[in-house]
PLY file of the C-alpha trace (Angstrom):
ply
format ascii 1.0
element vertex 74
property float x
property float y
property float z
element edge 73
property int vertex1
property int vertex2
end_header
-0.39 -0.12 -0.48
1.50 3.54 -1.11
0.92 6.48 1.81
0.62 6.79 5.34
-1.50 4.19 7.21
-4.96 4.52 7.30
-5.38 4.62 10.67
-2.28 7.24 11.48
-4.64 10.36 10.02
-6.88 12.00 11.89
-10.60 12.62 11.49
-9.81 15.91 8.98
-7.58 13.97 6.50
-8.59 10.84 6.30
-11.81 12.81 4.49
-9.54 15.29 2.46
-8.06 12.81 1.41
-11.04 10.70 0.65
-12.73 13.71 -1.28
-8.91 13.71 -2.99
-9.35 10.14 -4.23
-13.30 10.17 -5.25
-12.78 13.62 -6.98
-10.05 12.16 -9.69
-11.77 8.24 -10.24
-13.17 9.26 -13.39
-10.40 10.08 -15.10
-8.47 6.68 -12.92
-10.23 5.21 -14.30
-10.11 6.87 -18.15
-6.89 7.30 -18.39
-3.96 5.31 -16.10
-2.38 3.31 -16.78
-3.53 -0.38 -15.18
-1.08 -0.64 -12.24
-2.17 2.62 -11.28
-5.96 2.01 -11.62
-5.15 -1.44 -9.33
-2.92 1.52 -6.44
-6.39 3.93 -6.86
-8.82 0.82 -5.56
-6.37 -0.18 -3.16
-6.32 2.90 -1.32
-10.19 4.04 -1.70
-10.40 1.46 -0.52
-7.96 1.19 2.64
-9.07 4.72 3.55
-12.85 3.73 2.89
-12.88 1.35 5.65
-11.28 3.81 8.67
-13.73 5.59 7.19
-16.60 2.64 8.32
-14.36 1.90 11.44
-14.75 5.35 12.69
-17.91 5.55 12.06
-20.12 2.42 12.55
-23.02 4.21 13.40
-23.10 7.21 10.47
-26.46 8.12 9.27
-27.94 6.19 6.92
-29.96 8.70 4.33
-33.27 6.74 3.66
-32.91 7.98 0.28
-30.03 5.84 -0.59
-31.61 2.51 0.53
-32.48 0.14 -1.76
-36.50 -0.12 -0.64
-35.96 4.62 -1.48
-34.68 4.17 -5.17
-37.47 1.51 -5.52
-39.77 4.06 -3.38
-38.50 6.91 -6.44
-39.18 4.62 -9.07
-35.82 3.68 -9.57
0 1
1 2
2 3
3 4
4 5
5 6
6 7
7 8
8 9
9 10
10 11
11 12
12 13
13 14
14 15
15 16
16 17
17 18
18 19
19 20
20 21
21 22
22 23
23 24
24 25
25 26
26 27
27 28
28 29
29 30
30 31
31 32
32 33
33 34
34 35
35 36
36 37
37 38
38 39
39 40
40 41
41 42
42 43
43 44
44 45
45 46
46 47
47 48
48 49
49 50
50 51
51 52
52 53
53 54
54 55
55 56
56 57
57 58
58 59
59 60
60 61
61 62
62 63
63 64
64 65
65 66
66 67
67 68
68 69
69 70
70 71
71 72
72 73
């Protein structure tokens, strides 16, 4: 894994790194080498898993659930 271990990041830095990766995901998918895409995916997964570990009871928007999508007809 490249970068600082996600467990070592404070909450603010963790969120900033997640935002950066989410912002660059599309370009990475379309234009990066297979190796770069793999590294990006691994880093994103590690950061997201750390966020979920820290926030197991995060608020879930009803509209973002399967049931919520069904009620909108999607």
